[in-house]
SEGUVEX-633795 format. One record per residue (C-alpha): y, z, x. Coordinates in steps of 0.25 Angstrom, whole numbers, plus 5000, padded with zeros to 4 digits. Layout:
N
YZX ...
***
This chain:
765
500050005000 501249955008 502349974997 503250095001 503550214995 504950144992 504450034983 503550144975 504950224972 505450104968 504350074957 504450204953 505750204950 505550074941 504550134935 505250254931 506550164930 507350274939 508150264951 507450264965 508150394967 507550474956 506050444959 505250524970 503850504972 502850594978 501450584983 500550634974 499150604978 498050694973 499050754962 499750824974 501250814978 501250754992 502450684999 503750634994 503750484996 505150475000 504950375012 505350245005 504850165017 503450215018 502350135013 501350195002 500250185012 501150265022 501550365011 499950385009 500050354995 498650304991 498150204981 498350244966 498750384969 499750454962 501350474964 502150584960 503550524955 504550634954 505950594945 507050674948 507950734936 509150814934 508950944929 508950904914 507950814917 508650694919 508350594929 509150614942 509450554955 509250604970 507750624971 507650584985 508750674989 508350794980 507050844988 506950974995 506050995007 504951054999 504950924991 505450984977 506550904970 507850984969 508150914955 507150914944 506150794945 505050744935 503650714942 502650604938 501350584943 501150414943 499650384942 499750234947 498650184936 499650254926 500950214932 501650074933 501550104949 500350054956 500050114971 498750044971 499149894970 500649904975 501749954968 501849874956 502349904941 501549864929 501949784917 502149904909 502749994920 503650084913 505250114913 505250214901 505150344908 506350444902 507350474911 507350604907 506050694910 505650834908 505750914920 504450964917 503850824915 502550814925 501450724923 500350814930 499250704934 499150554935 498350544922 499350594914 499850484905 500950424911 500850304900 501550414891 502550414900 502750274901 502450224887 502150084890 500950094901 499950044890 500049914880 498749974871 498950054859 498350194857 497350164848 496750074859 495250134863 495350184877 494350164887 494450024887 495149994900 494349914912 494449934926 494849824936 493849764947 494349804959 493449694966 491849724964 492249854956 491349834943 490349924947 491550044948 492249984935 490849984928 490550154933 491850194930 492050144916 490650204912 491050334917 492450334913 491850304897 490950424899 491550524888 491550644894 492050594907 493250514900 493550644894 493450724907 494250634915 495450624903 495550764904 496050864915 494850854925 495550884937 495351014935 493951004938 494050924953 493450994962 494350964974 493551034985 492150984982 491650924995 490650834988 491750784979 492950684981 493950794982 494250754967 494750604970 493650544964 493850624950 495350594951 495150454952 493950434942 494750524932 496150434934 495350304932 494550364920 496050414914 496550264916 495250204909 495550294896 497150274895 497650194885 497750034887 496749924892 497349884907 496249884915 496249994927 496249984942 495050084948 495650054962 496050204963 494650254959 493950144968 494950194979 494450334978 492950304976 492850214989 493650334996 492350424991 491450334990 491650215000 490350144996 491150104984 492250044992 492649904994 492449794984 490949784984 490149794971 489349924970 488349994960 488950054947 487950164947 488250214961 489650224959 489450304945 488450394953 489450414964 490550434955 489650534945 489450604958 490750604964 491450644951 490650754951 490950804963 492350794960 492250874948 491350974951 491751114945 490851184955 491851204968 490951274976 489551244974 488451354976 487251344985 486151354974 484651364980 483551294972 482551394967 481051344965 480451304953 479351414952 478651354941 479951404932 480151314919 480751184921 481951224911 482351354919 482251274934 483151154928 484151244920 484251304934 484351174943 485551134932 486251264935 486251244949 486651104949 487851154940 488151254949 488551164959 488851034950 489751044939 490650924933 490950844922 489950754930 488850844928 489150894913 489150744909 488150674919 487250764925 485750784921 484450844926 483150794929 481850864933 481250804946 479850844948 479050814963 477650824965 476950834979 475850734979 475050824989 475150974983 475650934969 476851034972 477851004960 479351024963 480451014950 481851004952 482950974943 483950894947 485350834942 485550694938 486950604937 486050474932 484750424930 484350294938 483350224930 482450114935 482149984928 480849964933 480050044927 478749974929 477650074935 477049954942 477649874954 477149744959 477149704975 476849574981 476049584995 475349465002 473849485006 473249435018 471849425023 471449445036 470049365036 470749235030 470049245017 471349205009 472649165011 473849255010 473949304996 475249374989 474849474979 475749554969 475049674963 475649784954 475549924959 476150054955 477650064957 477450184963 476150174970 475650184983 475250074994 473650094990 474150054976 474649914982 473349894991 472449924979 473149834971 473049724982 471649754984 471349714971 472249584970 471849534984 470149584980 470149664994 468749674999 468049805002 468049785016 469549755016 470849825016 472149785013 473249825024 474649825018 475849805026 477249785025 477849645031 479249645038 479749545048 478449455046 477549575053 476949705047 477949815046 477049915041 475649935037 475650015023 474350095025 474750225019 474050215005 475050314999 476250245002 477150234990 477350074987 478750124983 479050104998 478749964998 480049884994 479949774986 480549684998 479449735007 478349635012 476949665010 475549615015 474149655012 473249625024 471749615019 470849665030 469549715034 469249855034 469049895049 468950005057 469750025071 470649895066 471949835073 472949745064 473249605070 474549565063 474849425066 476349385064 476749245063 477849195072 478249045070 478848945078 480548925078 481448825083 480748745095 480448855106 479148855113 477948905108 477949035117 479349065115 479649195107 481049125102 480149015095 479449115084 479749195073 479049285064 478649235050 477649265039 476649365034 475949435047 474449415047 473349545049 472149555053 471149685056 470149685069 469449795075 470249855088 469049855096 468849705095 470049635094 470149505104 471049385105 470049305098 469849405086 471349405085 471349245085 470249245074 470849345064 472149265065 471249145063 470749215050 471949235043 472649105045 471349005041 471749015027 473048965029 472648835037 473348725029 473048595026 473348535040 472348635045 471048605052 470348665040 470748705027 469748805021 469248945027 467748895026 468048785036 468448885048 467448935057 468249045063 468149115049 466849155047 466349295045 465249285057 466249215066 467449275068 468249225079 467249145087 467749005085 469149045081 469449095095 469748925098 470648925085 471848995089 472348935102 473449005109 474048875115 475248845121 475548715114 475748725099 476048595096 474748545101 473948595088 472548555090 471348595080 470248675087 468848625086 468448735075 469448685066 470248815068 471748835066 472848775075 473348865086 473948995087 474849065095 474649215095 475449315103 475649475104 476449585111 475749665119 476149805124 477249745133 477949675123 477449535129 476949425122 475449395123 474649255120 473349275114 472349185122 471149125118 470349215125 469449315116 469649425124 469949585120 471349605115 472149715121 472649795110 473649895113 473150045113 473250105098 473749985092 473249965078 473849815077 474349705084 475349605080 475149455084 476049335083 475549205078 476549095084 476448985073 476848845078 477448745068 476148675068 475348795066 476148815054 475748675049 474248715048 474448845040 474948875027 475748975034 476548995020 475449105017 476049195025 477549155028 478049205013 478049355010 478549394997 479149534995 478349654987 479249624976 480149504974 481249534966 481649434954 482549454943 481749504931 482049434919 483049504908 482149584897 482349544885 483049654875 481449654868 480849704881 481949794889 481649904898 482050024891 482950144897 481750244893 480950164902 481850164914 481850324911 480350334912 480350254924 481350344930 480650474926 479150434930 478550514941 478450434954 478350464969 479450484977 479850374987 479450415002 480950445007 481050534995 479850615000 479750764994 479550875003 478450964996 478651104997 477051134996 476651045007 477751055014 477950915016 478650775012 477950715000 478050604991 478050674978 478150604965 479450644956 479550644942 480950664934 481350714921 482650724914 483050864911 484450874907 485250744902 486750724905 487650704893 487950564900 486750514906 486950384917 485850304917 485650214930 484650094929 484150054942 484549884943 484749874956 483549874966 483549874982 482649854993 482749845008 483249695007 483449664993 484249714979 484149674965 484549714951 483549734939 484049654929 483149724917 483649754904 483549894901 483649944886 484450054886 484850134872 486250134869 486050234858 485150344858 484550354872 483550464870 483050534881 482450654875 481150634879 481550604894 482250754896 481150844901 481750964897 481450974882 482251104880 483451034871 482950994857 484150874855 483650734859 484350674872 485250544866 486150464874 487050344870 487550244881 489050234881 489150154896 488450074905 488650004917 488149874919 487849774931 487749624929 487349524940 486749544952 486949634963 487649554972 488549514960 488549594951 489549654941 489749784934 490249814919 490249924909 489849934895 490650074889 490650124876 491850184870 491350304862 492550314854 492450164849 490950154849 491150024856 490549964869 491349904880 491149824892 491949854903 491949744914 492949794923 494449774916 493849694906 493249774893 492749714881 491849754869 490449744869 489349764858 488349884859 487149774859 487749704872 487849844880 486349834884 486049724896 485249704908 486649744915 486549894911 486649984924 487050114922 486950184908 487850294904 487450374890 488050494884 487350604875 487550574861 488450654854 487350734846 486750774859 488050784867 487850934867 486450954869 486051034880 484751024889 484551154897 485651214902 487251164901 487851094912 488751204917 489551324910 490251294898 491451184901 492451154891 492051014890 492250924877 490850844879 489550904879 488650974889 487250964891 
***
């Protein structure tokens, strides 16, 4: 802001139609009188005036309340006025002055201020109705409905506008922030934002509930938001649910009535009734957390953990601010795996099997074994492939399938059951450029590695070549020497490797492709790296192989020349599908929707913890992968439900376009509450929702809001507001749902009340 203090004085005098020497301006940041702004040459930046902050205007009067001159010369050393003065706090959003966008006056700048003010006239806060003073700042009538003011898009801020409109149209919040909420600001809370977030939100809410239809710029609020949450700074698109989570938590800390949080040591349940333990947990929570956010939005759920080893049961009762419900409610999961054989009996096969979503590795192996008709003398070795080589062998049968991501690449190797085995891993190299065949720079890895198992005591160079010959035989193309396995003398049960030693020739001239007399494959160049990190070529000699000590696997490299690749159908191992390839699901017809109740069932279903959330069992004294079960115990006045539409993995992210059939009226959660002490039904009604349209890369947020006084729905699309029919509220774009306890249940209580009796006009649970 390069405008000067003098320009601000000039604009102020124009607004009040006063001479310059009758106007004094004070820095009034944070509702405190700081410095007199009397250096007219200073820029607003140099005067430390922040964007959209309040300023205090003092208008000099004589003893009879009449405007008088001499402001600049009537100051004493203590900053007081010798003559009487009138103090007016100008909120840039209400007045015709704008500090944020440069000094300007709008079309409705008032010049109707009286030249005679009462000496006691003082506007105590920036939320005071300056429109009543100016009288011409709005063009709408008093009969027009309130709450129909849009928010300007500052550049990819639709996510913020959608979330804010849902919060400011929550009746309890609208009533609270339009009254004097400053008395509850916790200025000293180290977990809060020194009250600034609450003030910024409160002022923005008041602007959105003021008379008129002129869109409001949320820039002051966004500036405060970025100060305390840098992740929301800039012009990038963000998630409206993530913003809501931050806002609710931040507002709670700024408005926490508990000034000094006591230390409370949790007690063991000791077999006590759930009702007693739940009330104790809630009372402990309220002793440290007591705010309008807790009163309105926080509920409580019961969390049960069971140790899979000793059966120890742990029960806790934890607060929640919102529910995040999964949209994929199926208990099964499809997984795609490539199956390769080591005996050359079949070509590589891609198998897609169905396994329990919360199953273990043994479930996947069993499903694959059934799909590929595994024999008794065979077993499947499951491996994760990264960078065209084996990243890890998945040999633990109890490993959770949830640790396998959708974008992983898996291979199941069908190998014989042998004792004291060594795994031979053949990694494919193909020739690139025009380099010499012996040049390492002329090769790149590709495709799916092959794997065979041999006895550790009998490994020879000839045996290595024979195992490779077996696995490659089914992939001989029409240009090969033979076209069927039955014509290959190298693949007989009783003659393993005797004639194949002459089939794979480690020759220097790969361009000279000659077929061997035994009608075998073309030449292959095989290498490995020894313990000295030296590349070693395997010769034709059938000698014992010097295997590194204690090694259970050996990595070998097949160097494929261009001519070699023409002889084989290498596409069989070139393409490796992901475990699950995401494709946009077809939109559900409204005759076959996914019910919100089904999503709740999936959320509350018992399931094992993921490995990174291992639980320390107090009985076993070890970390255990316990099973977890959630139950709703205490429901809030306003229930926020987040539909988990966005899915992330290591390298991909996508959005679920699932249509969820959510009730607008009569959401009945009675049967979902584990605590049955209350006799009244738990009924809720939808009043707001945040929508997301489009993809993750180029999406757009809007809000559907119901004005309860009008009993009518509106679409809030940034600064554009339009009425919509109730039947159009439901769509596949619904992302965050806001439900309010119905009036007949507004005072229903489940368990103890949230806090001591407060003088609020809204109900308590």
